[in-house]
C-alpha positions, 0 to 999 in steps of 0.5 A: 500499499502507498498513502499520501497526505491529505489537502496541506495537512499532515495527516497521510491515508491509505491510496485506496481507502475501503467505503460501506455506502451500498453494502454493508447493513443494506445489501451484503450480509455481515458474515461478508461484509466483516469478511471485506473489512478483514481483507481491506485490513489485510491488504494495507488499507487503514482508511475507511470511510462511511456515513450515518445515513449509509442503511440509516446508521446500520453501515457505522455499527458493521463498520464499527464491529469489524475494526474492533480491536484493531490499535485506534492509533492505525487507522483512519475512520472518516463520516460523514453528517447532513442526511435525513437518520433516525425518524426524519423529523426537521432536525434530523437533516442539514447542517445546523448546529443541533443536527451536526453536533448530534449525528457526531456524538451519535456516529462515535458511538455507533463507531466505537471510538472517541474521535474521527479523524476526518468529519464532512459534511457531506454536502452544501446546506444553504438553507444554514448560514456557513458561519453556523456549520462551519463553528459547530465543526471548528467546535468539534475539532477543540472537543477532540471528537475530530481531529480535521474536516472535510466535505463531499460534494461541494462545488468550487464557490462553496470550497473557497468559502468554508475555506476562508472561515476555516483558516478565522477559527483556525481548524483544518479543512482538509478534503473534498469527497466528489464522484471521479472517475474515467467516465465523470470527469465534472470536478476537474475544470472548476474543483480541482482547481480551487481545492489546490488553491484552498489546499484540499485533496479529494477522497474519490467515491466511484472511482469504477463508475459504480462497476461499470468500468469493470468490464462485467456490463456488456452490449446486448447481454442481460444485467449481470446477477446480483450486480448493483444494476438489478439492485433498486436500493443499491444504487441501480437509478445510478448507474443506469446514467452509463448503460446506455449502448453508447458508453458500454461500446467505449468501456469495452474499448478499455479491455485490451488497453488494460491487458496489455498494461497488465491490469484488471479494468478495474484497477485500471479504473482506479490506478487512472483516477489517482493519476490525478495529483489532486487525489490523495485516496480512492475509495473502493467499495466490496461484496466480496474479499476478491474484489478487495484484494483486486482494486489493491493492485492499483496502489503505486501504479504509474499510467504512461502517458501513451496509456493516458492518451489511449483511455481519453480516445476509446472514451471518446465523447461518453466522458461527462465533465460538465462542473454544473452537475456538481451535486448540490441539493 
């Protein structure tokens, strides 16, 4: 495993991190989830990402049980706050001080830890003054419950505003967590430059485009049984954007490129996002331990410029790059 610094901070995180968005507590049974966590640890992953909303809090509990007994100081545990959890009352969502503080305390209990290494705003909240949000995060940092602060799917302007307040409050604002893959490049033109100016790294999710970049979805063939595209509770709506004939035909052109590089399709996809110097880590998910062991082999891989050019030529105009598509509620 290779490691990178997160933003301008002194925190090192594993180039491949393990996330449990669409698996633990929902799509994957407990025993299988625990086997995947063990595989991640065995493979040298030290960075684990989750959120209170995943499986309506169950994913945090699964991860907490999976990491129990590990040396806490040897791990980087990340979670997030924003989306509704619990009974979904009027204060059970968003980035108000009340919701942030209460959610942080609940997450710590589920994870079985006194602190998280990174606490992230899962989206930007236009209904709450940003000053209130950042002050609540600052208080958590000063209480020792969060060591660093990050965000997820904020656009360039939101990142710059948050960074300015973080400087005033003297708290470490170090990361953004966006969707990023060969097919989904909306962060490149605005979010990445803003993050570089403000000292943030990207921790990217879905580097294999919800499984499409593994090559398992084929033109004219039925969707693989048990795949994400067949699970309405496991992200089927999101993966459908990549399942048109034109995109799948382009993705199939990557197979010989991966083979020539001595990589699986998944390894090529994960290695590709890690070529971006502003990316600190690529989050992988897994429903089977074998997927973890395959994906981690992308750590430390250097893709030659000729291969990167060939990838761009193969994908052509199926790549989505519009910065306006950065998620915002």
